[in-house]
C-alpha positions in Angstrom: -14.3 54.3 31.9 -17.5 56.1 32.9 -20.3 53.5 32.9 -20.2 49.8 32.3 -22.6 47.1 33.0 -21.1 44.8 35.6 -23.9 42.6 37.0 -27.2 41.2 35.7 -28.2 40.4 32.2 -27.9 42.9 29.4 -28.6 42.9 25.7 -27.7 45.0 22.6 -30.5 47.0 21.0 -30.2 49.1 17.9 -31.1 52.8 17.8 -30.7 55.8 15.6 -28.2 58.2 16.9 -28.7 61.9 16.7 -26.9 63.5 13.8 -24.0 65.9 14.3 -23.6 64.8 18.0 -20.4 63.5 19.6 -20.7 60.2 21.6 -18.0 59.0 23.9 -17.5 55.2 24.6 -19.2 53.8 27.8 -21.4 57.1 28.0 -25.0 56.9 29.0 -27.6 57.7 26.3 -31.0 59.0 26.4 -33.9 59.5 23.9 -34.0 63.0 22.4 -37.7 63.2 21.6 -37.1 62.4 17.9 -36.6 58.6 18.3 -32.8 59.1 18.3 -30.3 58.5 21.1 -28.2 61.4 22.4 -25.8 61.6 25.2 -27.5 61.8 28.6 -27.3 65.1 30.4 -27.9 66.3 34.0 -31.6 66.9 33.2 -32.4 63.7 31.2 -34.6 61.0 32.8 -35.3 58.8 29.7 -31.9 57.3 30.0 -31.6 54.2 27.7 -28.4 52.4 28.2 -24.6 52.6 27.5 -22.9 53.7 24.2 -20.8 50.7 23.1 -19.7 51.8 19.7 -16.4 53.5 19.2 -16.5 57.3 20.0 -18.0 59.5 17.3 -16.4 63.0 17.1 -16.9 65.7 14.6 -14.3 64.1 12.2 -16.1 60.7 12.2 -17.5 59.5 8.9 -21.0 59.1 10.4 -20.9 62.3 12.6 -23.7 64.1 10.5 -25.8 61.0 9.9 -28.6 59.3 11.9 -27.1 55.8 11.7 -28.2 52.8 13.7 -25.9 52.1 16.6 -25.6 49.4 19.3 -26.7 50.4 22.7 -26.3 48.0 25.7 -29.4 48.1 27.8 -30.5 46.2 30.9 -32.2 43.0 30.3 -34.2 42.8 33.6 -34.5 44.8 36.8 -31.2 43.4 38.4 -28.6 44.8 36.0 -26.1 47.0 37.6 -23.8 49.7 36.3 -20.2 50.3 37.6 -20.0 54.2 37.6 -16.2 54.9 37.6 -16.4 58.7 37.5 -18.4 60.3 40.4 -18.7 64.0 40.9 -17.8 64.6 44.6 -16.6 62.0 47.0 -18.5 58.8 47.0 -19.2 57.3 50.5 -20.8 54.2 51.8 -24.0 56.0 52.9 -24.8 56.7 49.1 -26.0 53.2 49.0 -29.8 53.4 48.9 -30.0 56.9 47.5 -31.0 58.2 44.1 -28.4 60.4 42.4 -28.3 62.4 39.1 -25.8 62.6 36.4 -23.4 65.6 35.8 -23.2 64.6 32.1 -23.2 61.3 30.0 -20.0 60.3 31.7 -20.3 61.3 35.2 -22.5 60.3 38.1 -23.5 63.3 40.5 -23.8 61.9 44.1 -24.6 65.5 45.2 -27.8 65.9 43.2 -31.0 64.1 43.1 -33.5 66.2 41.1 -34.1 63.7 38.2 -33.1 60.5 40.1 -31.3 59.0 37.1 -29.5 56.3 39.1 -30.2 54.2 42.2 -27.0 53.6 44.1 -26.8 50.0 45.3 -23.1 49.5 46.1 -20.0 51.4 47.2 -16.7 50.7 45.6 -14.4 53.6 46.7 -14.4 57.4 46.8 -14.7 57.6 43.0 -16.7 54.6 42.0 -20.3 53.4 42.8 -22.6 50.6 41.8 -25.9 51.8 40.3 -29.1 50.7 38.7 -30.5 52.9 35.8 -33.7 54.5 36.8 -35.0 55.4 33.3 -38.3 56.5 34.6 -37.8 58.8 37.6 -41.6 58.5 38.4 -41.2 54.9 39.1 -38.7 54.2 42.0 -38.1 50.8 43.2 -38.2 50.6 47.0 -34.8 50.8 48.4 -33.8 47.4 49.7 -36.7 45.7 48.2 -37.4 44.2 44.9 -36.7 46.4 41.8 
C-alpha cells in the first residue's frame, strides 16, 4: 500500500507528470525542477503528496506525455500519512524523529539526511504514521504545534 493519507484534511491538486516516467499508486511524488511531478526518491525534499491515479507503466498510453494528474496533498498541518512499507524494523521510539525515504514507496527509518517525514505514530514493525515534511529546512517542533 505504501503511503495513504489517514488523518486530517486533504485535497486533490492537479499537476503535470514527468514524461516517460513510471508511477506507482500510493507513491509519494516530488517536483522535478521543471514544474512536473516525479516519483520521490531518497534525496528529494520537495515532496508534494500521494499519487492517486492508476499506475503508469512504459505500456501506458500517457507514459510519454506530460499529462495533468491528480495528487492528494495535505490541506493543513495536521494531515497524517500511513506508511505501510518501512525499511528496517519500525519501533515505538521512532515517534518524534525525522526519517527519510528509500524511494517513492518506502519510508527509511534508519536515515534522516533529508528529513522527508516526521514520525508521529507507531503502528507495528512495518508501519508508521508520519507527517510529510515538504521543506526540510522548516521542522515543526516535536510534540508541539505543526
